[in-house]
Backbone atoms as SQL, in Angstrom:
CREATE TABLE atoms (id INTEGER PRIMARY KEY, chain TEXT, resi INTEGER, resn TEXT, atom TEXT, x REAL, y REAL, z REAL);
INSERT INTO atoms VALUES
  (1, 'A', 1, 'MET', 'N', 83.393, 101.607, 86.078),
  (2, 'A', 1, 'MET', 'CA', 84.395, 100.574, 85.364),
  (3, 'A', 1, 'MET', 'C', 85.751, 101.418, 85.724),
  (4, 'A', 2, 'MET', 'N', 85.427, 102.110, 86.331),
  (5, 'A', 2, 'MET', 'CA', 86.996, 103.289, 86.976),
  (6, 'A', 2, 'MET', 'C', 87.303, 102.977, 87.921),
  (7, 'A', 3, 'ALA', 'N', 86.154, 102.044, 89.427),
  (8, 'A', 3, 'ALA', 'CA', 86.483, 102.129, 90.185),
  (9, 'A', 3, 'ALA', 'C', 87.646, 100.693, 90.859),
  (10, 'A', 4, 'PRO', 'N', 87.284, 99.737, 90.083),
  (11, 'A', 4, 'PRO', 'CA', 88.633, 99.011, 89.784),
  (12, 'A', 4, 'PRO', 'C', 89.800, 99.054, 89.461),
  (13, 'A', 5, 'VAL', 'N', 90.203, 99.889, 88.667),
  (14, 'A', 5, 'VAL', 'CA', 91.240, 100.330, 88.380),
  (15, 'A', 5, 'VAL', 'C', 91.529, 101.400, 89.177),
  (16, 'A', 6, 'LEU', 'N', 90.759, 102.328, 89.828),
  (17, 'A', 6, 'LEU', 'CA', 91.778, 102.884, 90.803),
  (18, 'A', 6, 'LEU', 'C', 92.134, 102.293, 92.171),
  (19, 'A', 7, 'ALA', 'N', 91.144, 101.411, 92.428),
  (20, 'A', 7, 'ALA', 'CA', 91.746, 100.612, 93.351),
  (21, 'A', 7, 'ALA', 'C', 92.855, 99.774, 93.053),
  (22, 'A', 8, 'GLY', 'N', 92.946, 99.310, 91.707),
  (23, 'A', 8, 'GLY', 'CA', 94.651, 98.586, 91.643),
  (24, 'A', 8, 'GLY', 'C', 95.620, 99.358, 91.697),
  (25, 'A', 9, 'VAL', 'N', 95.485, 100.494, 91.216),
  (26, 'A', 9, 'VAL', 'CA', 96.398, 101.315, 90.974),
  (27, 'A', 9, 'VAL', 'C', 97.227, 101.536, 92.792),
  (28, 'A', 10, 'LEU', 'N', 95.802, 101.749, 93.446),
  (29, 'A', 10, 'LEU', 'CA', 96.092, 102.406, 94.916),
  (30, 'A', 10, 'LEU', 'C', 96.661, 100.774, 96.000),
  (31, 'A', 11, 'VAL', 'N', 96.309, 100.012, 95.114),
  (32, 'A', 11, 'VAL', 'CA', 96.920, 98.083, 96.000),
  (33, 'A', 11, 'VAL', 'C', 98.870, 98.540, 95.799),
  (34, 'A', 12, 'ILE', 'N', 98.626, 99.292, 94.501),
  (35, 'A', 12, 'ILE', 'CA', 99.959, 98.512, 93.484),
  (36, 'A', 12, 'ILE', 'C', 101.185, 99.739, 94.290),
  (37, 'A', 13, 'VAL', 'N', 100.787, 100.986, 94.663),
  (38, 'A', 13, 'VAL', 'CA', 101.449, 101.937, 95.251),
  (39, 'A', 13, 'VAL', 'C', 101.701, 101.279, 97.046),
  (40, 'A', 14, 'GLY', 'N', 100.087, 101.290, 97.403),
  (41, 'A', 14, 'GLY', 'CA', 100.478, 101.080, 98.534),
  (42, 'A', 14, 'GLY', 'C', 101.380, 99.372, 98.781),
  (43, 'A', 15, 'ALA', 'N', 101.423, 98.896, 97.854),
  (44, 'A', 15, 'ALA', 'CA', 102.665, 97.374, 98.082),
  (45, 'A', 15, 'ALA', 'C', 104.139, 97.754, 97.678),
  (46, 'A', 16, 'PHE', 'N', 103.880, 98.859, 97.158),
  (47, 'A', 16, 'PHE', 'CA', 105.000, 99.598, 97.084),
  (48, 'A', 16, 'PHE', 'C', 105.732, 100.195, 98.169),
  (49, 'A', 17, 'PHE', 'N', 105.173, 100.994, 98.522),
  (50, 'A', 17, 'PHE', 'CA', 105.080, 101.359, 100.220),
  (51, 'A', 17, 'PHE', 'C', 105.493, 100.384, 101.193),
  (52, 'A', 18, 'ALA', 'N', 104.631, 99.699, 100.896),
  (53, 'A', 18, 'ALA', 'CA', 105.154, 98.646, 101.975),
  (54, 'A', 18, 'ALA', 'C', 106.374, 97.526, 101.894),
  (55, 'A', 19, 'LEU', 'N', 106.493, 97.552, 100.337),
  (56, 'A', 19, 'LEU', 'CA', 108.002, 96.906, 100.426),
  (57, 'A', 19, 'LEU', 'C', 109.149, 98.179, 100.212),
  (58, 'A', 20, 'ILE', 'N', 109.398, 99.282, 100.313),
  (59, 'A', 20, 'ILE', 'CA', 110.120, 100.012, 100.998),
  (60, 'A', 20, 'ILE', 'C', 109.939, 100.057, 102.319),
  (61, 'A', 21, 'ALA', 'N', 108.782, 99.590, 103.036),
  (62, 'A', 21, 'ALA', 'CA', 109.139, 99.762, 104.965),
  (63, 'A', 21, 'ALA', 'C', 109.937, 98.420, 105.260),
  (64, 'A', 22, 'ALA', 'N', 109.502, 97.218, 104.278),
  (65, 'A', 22, 'ALA', 'CA', 110.445, 96.064, 104.317),
  (66, 'A', 22, 'ALA', 'C', 111.873, 96.306, 104.231),
  (67, 'A', 23, 'ILE', 'N', 112.211, 97.220, 103.078),
  (68, 'A', 23, 'ILE', 'CA', 114.044, 97.234, 102.837),
  (69, 'A', 23, 'ILE', 'C', 114.019, 97.707, 103.502),
  (70, 'A', 24, 'GLY', 'N', 113.508, 99.422, 104.612),
  (71, 'A', 24, 'GLY', 'CA', 113.890, 99.928, 105.207),
  (72, 'A', 24, 'GLY', 'C', 114.340, 99.016, 106.493),
  (73, 'A', 25, 'LEU', 'N', 113.871, 98.752, 106.838),
  (74, 'A', 25, 'LEU', 'CA', 113.595, 97.209, 107.615),
  (75, 'A', 25, 'LEU', 'C', 115.105, 96.117, 108.022),
  (76, 'A', 26, 'ILE', 'N', 115.368, 95.894, 106.792),
  (77, 'A', 26, 'ILE', 'CA', 116.928, 94.730, 106.629),
  (78, 'A', 26, 'ILE', 'C', 117.356, 95.803, 106.253),
  (79, 'A', 27, 'ARG', 'N', 117.585, 96.990, 105.612),
  (80, 'A', 27, 'ARG', 'CA', 119.288, 98.397, 105.110),
  (81, 'A', 27, 'ARG', 'C', 119.455, 98.995, 106.261),
  (82, 'A', 28, 'LEU', 'N', 118.426, 99.403, 107.090),
  (83, 'A', 28, 'LEU', 'CA', 118.946, 100.605, 107.443),
  (84, 'A', 28, 'LEU', 'C', 119.436, 100.124, 108.754),
  (85, 'A', 29, 'PRO', 'N', 120.269, 101.016, 109.383),
  (86, 'A', 29, 'PRO', 'CA', 121.686, 100.584, 110.704),
  (87, 'A', 29, 'PRO', 'C', 121.436, 100.602, 111.797),
  (88, 'A', 30, 'ASP', 'N', 120.115, 101.246, 112.265),
  (89, 'A', 30, 'ASP', 'CA', 119.927, 101.654, 113.369),
  (90, 'A', 30, 'ASP', 'C', 118.464, 101.099, 114.198),
  (91, 'A', 31, 'VAL', 'N', 118.137, 101.347, 115.241),
  (92, 'A', 31, 'VAL', 'CA', 116.564, 100.886, 115.503),
  (93, 'A', 31, 'VAL', 'C', 115.917, 102.122, 114.927),
  (94, 'A', 32, 'TYR', 'N', 116.392, 102.966, 115.218),
  (95, 'A', 32, 'TYR', 'CA', 115.331, 104.232, 115.566),
  (96, 'A', 32, 'TYR', 'C', 115.483, 104.502, 113.732),
  (97, 'A', 33, 'SER', 'N', 116.232, 104.374, 112.934),
  (98, 'A', 33, 'SER', 'CA', 116.172, 104.702, 111.550),
  (99, 'A', 33, 'SER', 'C', 115.290, 103.497, 110.884),
  (100, 'A', 34, 'ARG', 'N', 115.099, 102.240, 111.045),
  (101, 'A', 34, 'ARG', 'CA', 114.157, 101.131, 111.118),
  (102, 'A', 34, 'ARG', 'C', 112.786, 101.230, 111.692),
  (103, 'A', 35, 'MET', 'N', 112.930, 101.735, 112.347),
  (104, 'A', 35, 'MET', 'CA', 111.056, 102.472, 113.020),
  (105, 'A', 35, 'MET', 'C', 110.620, 103.225, 112.379),
  (106, 'A', 36, 'HIS', 'N', 111.591, 104.516, 112.252),
  (107, 'A', 36, 'HIS', 'CA', 110.507, 105.087, 110.485),
  (108, 'A', 36, 'HIS', 'C', 110.566, 105.125, 109.501),
  (109, 'A', 37, 'ALA', 'N', 110.855, 103.919, 108.876),
  (110, 'A', 37, 'ALA', 'CA', 110.660, 103.517, 107.603),
  (111, 'A', 37, 'ALA', 'C', 109.587, 102.951, 107.943),
  (112, 'A', 38, 'ALA', 'N', 109.599, 102.257, 108.689),
  (113, 'A', 38, 'ALA', 'CA', 108.384, 100.858, 108.887),
  (114, 'A', 38, 'ALA', 'C', 107.090, 101.760, 109.690),
  (115, 'A', 39, 'SER', 'N', 107.328, 102.458, 109.897),
  (116, 'A', 39, 'SER', 'CA', 105.729, 103.815, 110.899),
  (117, 'A', 39, 'SER', 'C', 105.565, 104.334, 109.309),
  (118, 'A', 40, 'LYS', 'N', 106.516, 104.864, 108.897),
  (119, 'A', 40, 'LYS', 'CA', 106.217, 105.845, 108.205),
  (120, 'A', 40, 'LYS', 'C', 105.464, 105.156, 106.346),
  (121, 'A', 41, 'ALA', 'N', 106.698, 104.084, 105.994),
  (122, 'A', 41, 'ALA', 'CA', 105.898, 104.039, 104.850),
  (123, 'A', 41, 'ALA', 'C', 105.292, 102.610, 105.289),
  (124, 'A', 42, 'GLY', 'N', 104.979, 102.007, 105.957),
  (125, 'A', 42, 'GLY', 'CA', 103.964, 101.059, 106.754),
  (126, 'A', 42, 'GLY', 'C', 102.610, 101.597, 106.378),
  (127, 'A', 43, 'THR', 'N', 102.529, 102.943, 107.538),
  (128, 'A', 43, 'THR', 'CA', 101.348, 103.925, 107.216),
  (129, 'A', 43, 'THR', 'C', 101.123, 104.231, 105.790),
  (130, 'A', 44, 'VAL', 'N', 101.742, 104.361, 104.909),
  (131, 'A', 44, 'VAL', 'CA', 101.242, 104.764, 103.581),
  (132, 'A', 44, 'VAL', 'C', 100.611, 104.040, 103.309),
  (133, 'A', 45, 'GLY', 'N', 101.051, 102.408, 102.698),
  (134, 'A', 45, 'GLY', 'CA', 101.144, 101.254, 101.955),
  (135, 'A', 45, 'GLY', 'C', 99.946, 100.724, 102.551),
  (136, 'A', 46, 'SER', 'N', 99.609, 100.236, 104.040),
  (137, 'A', 46, 'SER', 'CA', 98.408, 100.039, 104.399),
  (138, 'A', 46, 'SER', 'C', 97.267, 100.762, 104.209),
  (139, 'A', 47, 'GLY', 'N', 97.398, 101.499, 104.470),
  (140, 'A', 47, 'GLY', 'CA', 96.192, 102.906, 104.186),
  (141, 'A', 47, 'GLY', 'C', 95.701, 103.052, 102.478),
  (142, 'A', 48, 'LEU', 'N', 96.485, 103.028, 101.779),
  (143, 'A', 48, 'LEU', 'CA', 96.350, 102.992, 100.092),
  (144, 'A', 48, 'LEU', 'C', 95.245, 101.637, 100.128),
  (145, 'A', 49, 'MET', 'N', 96.338, 100.161, 100.618),
  (146, 'A', 49, 'MET', 'CA', 95.514, 99.414, 100.184),
  (147, 'A', 49, 'MET', 'C', 93.984, 99.044, 100.968),
  (148, 'A', 50, 'MET', 'N', 94.115, 99.387, 102.653),
  (149, 'A', 50, 'MET', 'CA', 92.303, 100.091, 102.561),
  (150, 'A', 50, 'MET', 'C', 91.536, 101.025, 102.215),
  (151, 'A', 51, 'ILE', 'N', 91.465, 102.141, 101.489),
  (152, 'A', 51, 'ILE', 'CA', 91.427, 102.845, 100.723),
  (153, 'A', 51, 'ILE', 'C', 90.858, 102.327, 99.649),
  (154, 'A', 52, 'ALA', 'N', 91.626, 100.957, 98.769),
  (155, 'A', 52, 'ALA', 'CA', 90.957, 100.594, 97.829),
  (156, 'A', 52, 'ALA', 'C', 89.732, 99.500, 98.384),
  (157, 'A', 53, 'LEU', 'N', 90.630, 98.904, 99.415),
  (158, 'A', 53, 'LEU', 'CA', 89.411, 98.097, 99.508),
  (159, 'A', 53, 'LEU', 'C', 87.987, 98.981, 99.967),
  (160, 'A', 54, 'ALA', 'N', 88.025, 100.106, 100.505),
  (161, 'A', 54, 'ALA', 'CA', 86.705, 100.915, 100.708),
  (162, 'A', 54, 'ALA', 'C', 85.832, 101.285, 99.057),
  (163, 'A', 55, 'ILE', 'N', 86.981, 101.617, 98.439),
  (164, 'A', 55, 'ILE', 'CA', 86.313, 101.427, 96.984),
  (165, 'A', 55, 'ILE', 'C', 85.823, 100.526, 96.214),
  (166, 'A', 56, 'VAL', 'N', 85.957, 99.126, 96.331),
  (167, 'A', 56, 'VAL', 'CA', 85.780, 98.146, 95.770),
  (168, 'A', 56, 'VAL', 'C', 84.508, 97.570, 96.014),
  (169, 'A', 57, 'SER', 'N', 84.676, 97.343, 97.224),
  (170, 'A', 57, 'SER', 'CA', 84.061, 96.748, 98.114),
  (171, 'A', 57, 'SER', 'C', 81.785, 96.612, 98.049),
  (172, 'A', 58, 'GLY', 'N', 81.664, 97.767, 97.600),
  (173, 'A', 58, 'GLY', 'CA', 80.116, 97.990, 97.238),
  (174, 'A', 58, 'GLY', 'C', 79.520, 97.790, 98.549),
  (175, 'A', 59, 'ASP', 'N', 80.238, 97.772, 99.760),
  (176, 'A', 59, 'ASP', 'CA', 79.347, 97.763, 101.020),
  (177, 'A', 59, 'ASP', 'C', 79.949, 98.388, 101.946),
  (178, 'A', 60, 'SER', 'N', 78.566, 99.275, 102.568),
  (179, 'A', 60, 'SER', 'CA', 79.158, 100.479, 103.079),
  (180, 'A', 60, 'SER', 'C', 79.244, 100.156, 104.315),
  (181, 'A', 61, 'GLY', 'N', 79.059, 98.951, 105.348),
  (182, 'A', 61, 'GLY', 'CA', 79.957, 98.691, 106.014),
  (183, 'A', 61, 'GLY', 'C', 80.945, 98.436, 105.825),
  (184, 'A', 62, 'THR', 'N', 81.225, 97.571, 105.378),
  (185, 'A', 62, 'THR', 'CA', 82.996, 97.378, 105.024),
  (186, 'A', 62, 'THR', 'C', 83.523, 98.802, 104.619),
  (187, 'A', 63, 'ALA', 'N', 82.925, 99.463, 103.806),
  (188, 'A', 63, 'ALA', 'CA', 83.593, 100.952, 103.578),
  (189, 'A', 63, 'ALA', 'C', 84.126, 101.409, 104.660),
  (190, 'A', 64, 'ALA', 'N', 83.306, 101.775, 105.360),
  (191, 'A', 64, 'ALA', 'CA', 83.431, 102.434, 106.606),
  (192, 'A', 64, 'ALA', 'C', 83.833, 101.766, 107.841),
  (193, 'A', 65, 'ARG', 'N', 84.397, 99.968, 107.756),
  (194, 'A', 65, 'ARG', 'CA', 85.497, 100.035, 108.759),
  (195, 'A', 65, 'ARG', 'C', 87.240, 99.865, 108.120),
  (196, 'A', 66, 'ALA', 'N', 87.165, 99.627, 106.694),
  (197, 'A', 66, 'ALA', 'CA', 88.241, 100.034, 105.901),
  (198, 'A', 66, 'ALA', 'C', 88.680, 101.834, 106.512),
  (199, 'A', 67, 'LEU', 'N', 87.719, 102.659, 106.440),
  (200, 'A', 67, 'LEU', 'CA', 88.513, 104.112, 106.677),
  (201, 'A', 67, 'LEU', 'C', 88.566, 103.890, 107.957),
  (202, 'A', 68, 'ALA', 'N', 88.045, 103.422, 108.625),
  (203, 'A', 68, 'ALA', 'CA', 88.174, 103.566, 110.362),
  (204, 'A', 68, 'ALA', 'C', 89.219, 103.005, 110.743),
  (205, 'A', 69, 'GLY', 'N', 89.579, 101.870, 109.797),
  (206, 'A', 69, 'GLY', 'CA', 91.689, 101.322, 110.099),
  (207, 'A', 69, 'GLY', 'C', 92.170, 102.095, 109.636),
  (208, 'A', 70, 'VAL', 'N', 92.376, 103.080, 108.618),
  (209, 'A', 70, 'VAL', 'CA', 93.325, 104.362, 108.150),
  (210, 'A', 70, 'VAL', 'C', 93.155, 105.050, 109.079),
  (211, 'A', 71, 'ILE', 'N', 92.387, 105.795, 109.642),
  (212, 'A', 71, 'ILE', 'CA', 92.497, 106.236, 110.536),
  (213, 'A', 71, 'ILE', 'C', 93.348, 106.044, 111.476),
  (214, 'A', 72, 'PHE', 'N', 92.772, 104.929, 112.038),
  (215, 'A', 72, 'PHE', 'CA', 93.426, 104.159, 113.244),
  (216, 'A', 72, 'PHE', 'C', 94.735, 104.057, 112.569),
  (217, 'A', 73, 'PHE', 'N', 95.514, 103.649, 111.573),
  (218, 'A', 73, 'PHE', 'CA', 96.870, 103.552, 110.967),
  (219, 'A', 73, 'PHE', 'C', 97.392, 104.814, 111.370),
  (220, 'A', 74, 'VAL', 'N', 96.950, 106.190, 110.543),
  (221, 'A', 74, 'VAL', 'CA', 97.754, 107.262, 110.634),
  (222, 'A', 74, 'VAL', 'C', 97.389, 107.714, 112.034),
  (223, 'A', 75, 'LEU', 'N', 96.602, 107.191, 113.312),
  (224, 'A', 75, 'LEU', 'CA', 96.888, 108.248, 114.803),
  (225, 'A', 75, 'LEU', 'C', 97.491, 107.522, 115.696),
  (226, 'A', 76, 'THR', 'N', 98.037, 106.258, 114.965),
  (227, 'A', 76, 'THR', 'CA', 98.434, 105.127, 116.232),
  (228, 'A', 76, 'THR', 'C', 99.993, 104.849, 116.166),
  (229, 'A', 77, 'ALA', 'N', 99.872, 104.637, 114.936),
  (230, 'A', 77, 'ALA', 'CA', 101.596, 104.561, 113.920),
  (231, 'A', 77, 'ALA', 'C', 102.772, 105.843, 114.443),
  (232, 'A', 78, 'PRO', 'N', 102.609, 107.011, 114.412),
  (233, 'A', 78, 'PRO', 'CA', 103.298, 107.748, 114.616),
  (234, 'A', 78, 'PRO', 'C', 103.699, 108.178, 116.268),
  (235, 'A', 79, 'ILE', 'N', 102.689, 107.390, 116.895),
  (236, 'A', 79, 'ILE', 'CA', 102.455, 107.295, 118.397),
  (237, 'A', 79, 'ILE', 'C', 103.841, 106.342, 118.833),
  (238, 'A', 80, 'ALA', 'N', 102.891, 105.247, 118.607),
  (239, 'A', 80, 'ALA', 'CA', 103.966, 103.600, 118.533),
  (240, 'A', 80, 'ALA', 'C', 105.105, 104.183, 118.278),
  (241, 'A', 81, 'ALA', 'N', 105.504, 104.667, 117.348),
  (242, 'A', 81, 'ALA', 'CA', 106.810, 104.418, 116.626),
  (243, 'A', 81, 'ALA', 'C', 107.490, 105.747, 117.658),
  (244, 'A', 82, 'HIS', 'N', 106.937, 106.597, 117.760),
  (245, 'A', 82, 'HIS', 'CA', 107.470, 107.479, 119.024),
  (246, 'A', 82, 'HIS', 'C', 107.922, 106.953, 120.277),
  (247, 'A', 83, 'LEU', 'N', 107.115, 106.014, 120.764),
  (248, 'A', 83, 'LEU', 'CA', 107.386, 105.480, 121.614),
  (249, 'A', 83, 'LEU', 'C', 108.284, 104.759, 122.579),
  (250, 'A', 84, 'LEU', 'N', 107.927, 103.859, 120.865),
  (251, 'A', 84, 'LEU', 'CA', 109.307, 103.304, 121.277),
  (252, 'A', 84, 'LEU', 'C', 110.942, 103.316, 120.569),
  (253, 'A', 85, 'ALA', 'N', 110.851, 104.416, 120.109),
  (254, 'A', 85, 'ALA', 'CA', 111.972, 105.349, 120.100),
  (255, 'A', 85, 'ALA', 'C', 112.342, 105.337, 121.238),
  (256, 'A', 86, 'ARG', 'N', 111.638, 105.866, 121.775),
  (257, 'A', 86, 'ARG', 'CA', 111.903, 106.600, 123.729),
  (258, 'A', 86, 'ARG', 'C', 112.364, 106.224, 124.701),
  (259, 'A', 87, 'ALA', 'N', 111.482, 104.564, 124.140),
  (260, 'A', 87, 'ALA', 'CA', 112.236, 103.030, 125.099),
  (261, 'A', 87, 'ALA', 'C', 113.551, 102.823, 124.760),
  (262, 'A', 88, 'ALA', 'N', 113.329, 102.705, 123.463),
  (263, 'A', 88, 'ALA', 'CA', 114.885, 101.870, 122.734),
  (264, 'A', 88, 'ALA', 'C', 116.023, 103.425, 123.700),
  (265, 'A', 89, 'TYR', 'N', 115.569, 104.317, 123.193),
  (266, 'A', 89, 'TYR', 'CA', 117.158, 105.517, 124.209),
  (267, 'A', 89, 'TYR', 'C', 116.788, 105.524, 125.382),
  (268, 'A', 90, 'LYS', 'N', 116.154, 105.674, 126.288),
  (269, 'A', 90, 'LYS', 'CA', 115.961, 105.604, 127.961),
  (270, 'A', 90, 'LYS', 'C', 117.073, 104.081, 127.902),
  (271, 'A', 91, 'VAL', 'N', 116.519, 102.549, 127.470),
  (272, 'A', 91, 'VAL', 'CA', 117.658, 101.491, 127.898),
  (273, 'A', 91, 'VAL', 'C', 118.795, 101.538, 127.269),
  (274, 'A', 92, 'GLY', 'N', 119.155, 102.689, 126.696),
  (275, 'A', 92, 'GLY', 'CA', 120.811, 102.876, 126.070),
  (276, 'A', 92, 'GLY', 'C', 120.787, 102.445, 124.910),
  (277, 'A', 93, 'TYR', 'N', 119.830, 101.581, 123.964),
  (278, 'A', 93, 'TYR', 'CA', 120.524, 101.412, 122.612),
  (279, 'A', 93, 'TYR', 'C', 120.705, 102.405, 121.926),
  (280, 'A', 94, 'PRO', 'N', 122.117, 102.154, 121.254),
  (281, 'A', 94, 'PRO', 'CA', 123.281, 103.378, 121.047),
  (282, 'A', 94, 'PRO', 'C', 122.745, 104.069, 119.307),
  (283, 'A', 95, 'LEU', 'N', 122.316, 105.140, 119.056),
  (284, 'A', 95, 'LEU', 'CA', 122.592, 105.779, 118.033),
  (285, 'A', 95, 'LEU', 'C', 123.944, 104.996, 117.025),
  (286, 'A', 96, 'TRP', 'N', 123.420, 104.933, 115.688),
  (287, 'A', 96, 'TRP', 'CA', 124.118, 104.700, 114.641),
  (288, 'A', 96, 'TRP', 'C', 124.997, 106.111, 114.936),
  (289, 'A', 97, 'HIS', 'N', 126.499, 105.560, 113.724),
  (290, 'A', 97, 'HIS', 'CA', 127.348, 106.350, 114.591),
  (291, 'A', 97, 'HIS', 'C', 127.799, 107.269, 113.333),
  (292, 'A', 98, 'GLY', 'N', 127.182, 107.262, 112.209),
  (293, 'A', 98, 'GLY', 'CA', 126.418, 108.192, 111.422),
  (294, 'A', 98, 'GLY', 'C', 125.819, 108.989, 111.988),
  (295, 'A', 99, 'SER', 'N', 124.986, 109.007, 113.123),
  (296, 'A', 99, 'SER', 'CA', 124.045, 110.048, 112.960),
  (297, 'A', 99, 'SER', 'C', 124.443, 111.700, 113.593),
  (298, 'A', 100, 'VAL', 'N', 123.858, 113.000, 113.149),
  (299, 'A', 100, 'VAL', 'CA', 124.463, 113.899, 113.134),
  (300, 'A', 100, 'VAL', 'C', 123.581, 114.496, 114.558),
  (301, 'A', 101, 'ALA', 'N', 122.705, 114.266, 114.748),
  (302, 'A', 101, 'ALA', 'CA', 122.196, 114.749, 116.171),
  (303, 'A', 101, 'ALA', 'C', 121.717, 113.284, 116.582),
  (304, 'A', 102, 'ASP', 'N', 121.789, 114.665, 118.455),
  (305, 'A', 102, 'ASP', 'CA', 121.226, 113.636, 119.187),
  (306, 'A', 102, 'ASP', 'C', 119.932, 114.317, 120.059),
  (307, 'A', 103, 'GLU', 'N', 119.220, 114.540, 119.567),
  (308, 'A', 103, 'GLU', 'CA', 117.508, 115.393, 119.797),
  (309, 'A', 103, 'GLU', 'C', 117.221, 114.999, 121.216),
  (310, 'A', 104, 'MET', 'N', 117.584, 113.533, 121.604),
  (311, 'A', 104, 'MET', 'CA', 116.510, 112.957, 122.681),
  (312, 'A', 104, 'MET', 'C', 117.540, 113.567, 123.639),
  (313, 'A', 105, 'SER', 'N', 118.691, 113.549, 124.382),
  (314, 'A', 105, 'SER', 'CA', 119.470, 113.651, 125.350),
  (315, 'A', 105, 'SER', 'C', 119.592, 115.369, 125.418),
  (316, 'A', 106, 'ASP', 'N', 118.745, 115.895, 124.748),
  (317, 'A', 106, 'ASP', 'CA', 118.348, 117.193, 125.503),
  (318, 'A', 106, 'ASP', 'C', 117.146, 117.314, 126.386),
  (319, 'A', 107, 'ALA', 'N', 116.282, 116.192, 126.154),
  (320, 'A', 107, 'ALA', 'CA', 114.892, 116.335, 126.488),
  (321, 'A', 107, 'ALA', 'C', 114.984, 115.265, 128.004),
  (322, 'A', 108, 'GLU', 'N', 116.173, 114.807, 128.488),
  (323, 'A', 108, 'GLU', 'CA', 116.394, 113.754, 129.033),
  (324, 'A', 108, 'GLU', 'C', 116.459, 115.052, 130.634);
């Protein structure tokens, strides 16, 4: 009885984070900010929805695959965002004029 309610709340909260990620992709000024929004909020949103799937599935195999997907998202999204940002910086994609720090210039 409580599992469907909890799953519904997780789906709604996950959808909210996915919406925030989508808005960030549209509204943020440069590729680095957009990537941050997509990787952080998108990972949380999809992770919460996968946890909701694991709760209501009723099947241990489906729940295990959903939890494996959450672990995969948590491990790969930050790494992928970092590598994409680094590649964008190396090819010369400019920072937004309002950026206050260029921490990658020290790493070169």
